[in-house]
C-alpha positions as CSV (number, residue, x, y, z in Angstrom):
1,M,87.1,-36.5,-5.8
2,H,89.1,-33.2,-5.7
3,A,88.3,-30.6,-8.3
4,Y,90.7,-28.4,-9.9
5,T,89.4,-25.2,-11.8
6,A,90.7,-22.4,-14.1
7,I,88.9,-19.6,-15.8
8,T,90.4,-18.1,-18.9
9,E,88.5,-15.6,-21.2
10,E,85.2,-16.4,-19.4
11,I,85.5,-20.0,-20.0
12,K,85.7,-22.3,-16.8
13,V,87.5,-25.7,-17.0
14,T,86.9,-28.0,-14.1
15,V,88.9,-31.4,-13.8
16,R,88.2,-34.2,-11.4
17,P,90.8,-37.0,-11.5
18,L,90.3,-40.5,-10.2
19,Y,92.7,-43.4,-9.6
20,L,91.6,-46.6,-11.2
21,D,93.0,-49.3,-9.0
22,A,91.4,-52.2,-10.8
23,Q,93.0,-51.3,-14.2
24,S,96.4,-50.5,-12.6
25,N,99.4,-52.9,-12.1
26,A,102.1,-51.8,-9.8
27,L,104.4,-54.6,-10.7
28,E,104.2,-53.5,-14.3
29,H,104.6,-49.8,-13.4
30,K,101.0,-49.1,-15.0
31,F,99.0,-46.6,-13.0
32,V,95.7,-45.8,-14.6
33,F,93.8,-42.6,-13.9
34,A,90.5,-41.3,-15.2
35,Y,89.7,-37.6,-15.4
36,F,86.3,-35.9,-15.8
37,I,86.3,-32.4,-17.3
38,T,83.6,-29.9,-17.6
39,I,84.0,-26.9,-19.9
40,E,81.6,-24.0,-19.0
41,N,81.0,-21.1,-21.4
42,M,80.3,-18.1,-19.1
43,S,80.7,-15.6,-22.0
44,R,78.0,-14.0,-24.2
45,E,78.8,-15.9,-27.4
46,P,79.1,-19.3,-28.6
47,V,82.8,-20.9,-28.6
48,Q,84.0,-24.1,-30.3
49,L,86.8,-26.3,-28.9
50,L,89.3,-27.0,-31.8
51,R,92.3,-28.6,-30.3
52,R,93.9,-29.9,-27.0
53,H,97.5,-29.8,-25.8
54,W,98.6,-31.8,-22.7
55,L,101.7,-32.0,-20.7
56,I,101.9,-35.1,-18.6
57,K,104.6,-35.3,-16.1
58,H,105.5,-38.6,-14.4
59,S,107.3,-38.4,-10.8
60,N,110.3,-40.0,-12.5
61,G,111.0,-37.0,-14.6
62,K,109.5,-38.3,-17.8
63,L,107.5,-35.7,-19.7
64,E,104.9,-36.6,-22.4
65,E,103.4,-34.1,-24.6
66,V,100.1,-34.9,-26.4
67,E,98.4,-32.6,-29.1
68,G,95.4,-33.3,-31.2
69,E,92.3,-32.2,-32.7
70,G,89.2,-31.7,-30.4
71,V,88.4,-34.0,-27.4
72,I,87.5,-37.6,-27.7
73,G,86.7,-37.2,-31.4
74,K,84.6,-34.0,-31.0
75,R,84.9,-30.4,-31.6
76,P,82.0,-29.3,-29.5
77,V,80.3,-26.0,-29.8
78,I,79.4,-24.6,-26.3
79,Q,76.6,-22.0,-26.2
80,P,76.6,-19.0,-23.7
81,G,75.6,-20.5,-20.3
82,G,76.2,-24.1,-21.5
83,S,78.8,-26.6,-20.9
84,H,80.5,-29.7,-22.4
85,D,81.4,-32.7,-20.3
86,Y,83.7,-35.5,-21.2
87,N,86.1,-38.0,-19.6
88,S,89.2,-39.8,-20.7
89,Y,92.2,-41.4,-19.0
90,C,96.1,-41.4,-18.7
91,I,98.6,-44.1,-17.8
92,L,101.5,-43.2,-15.7
93,E,104.6,-45.3,-15.0
94,T,104.8,-43.8,-11.4
95,L,102.5,-43.6,-8.4
96,E,102.2,-39.9,-8.9
97,G,102.3,-37.3,-11.6
98,T,100.5,-34.1,-13.0
99,M,98.6,-33.2,-16.0
100,E,98.0,-29.7,-17.4
101,G,97.4,-28.1,-20.8
102,T,95.4,-25.8,-23.0
103,Y,92.4,-26.0,-25.4
104,L,92.4,-24.1,-28.5
105,M,89.1,-22.4,-28.7
106,K,87.2,-20.3,-31.6
107,R,84.6,-17.6,-31.1
108,S,81.7,-17.2,-33.5
109,G,83.5,-14.5,-35.3
110,G,86.5,-16.6,-36.1
111,E,88.9,-15.3,-33.5
112,Q,91.0,-18.1,-31.9
113,F,92.2,-18.2,-28.3
114,R,93.8,-20.6,-25.9
115,I,92.2,-21.5,-22.4
116,V,94.0,-23.0,-19.4
117,I,93.4,-26.7,-18.3
118,P,94.5,-26.3,-14.6
119,R,97.4,-28.5,-13.4
120,F,96.0,-31.4,-11.6
121,T,97.7,-34.1,-9.5
122,L,97.4,-37.8,-10.3
123,R,98.1,-39.9,-7.2
124,A,97.6,-43.6,-6.9
125,M,96.0,-45.0,-3.7
126,S,94.7,-41.7,-2.5
127,N,91.0,-42.3,-3.1
């Protein structure tokens, strides 16, 4: 599983995508991908993940934008030296596409900032 990494403001985001062949159906143009994310706090203060913003690009030109609170129903606080892991999924209409985005974070003092979710490739049949 290929890993994609970005570091912003001492917060490291690592994404590992995985094609789910058993859940996909090429005849219906439904290609399902899981992605596993680790958010590591390399700073000296706790941070909280408030919101997510995703851009999902299908290779046919379709662009989806997804924005919402937290990740999988949580707004985790990540302590210095700690991390938060979660996984989710995406359904593409095409064999290939990309995802990228940002998380809105908050420091313990209330300052909000955005961190990069690295662009990663979703490619069916490549595992």
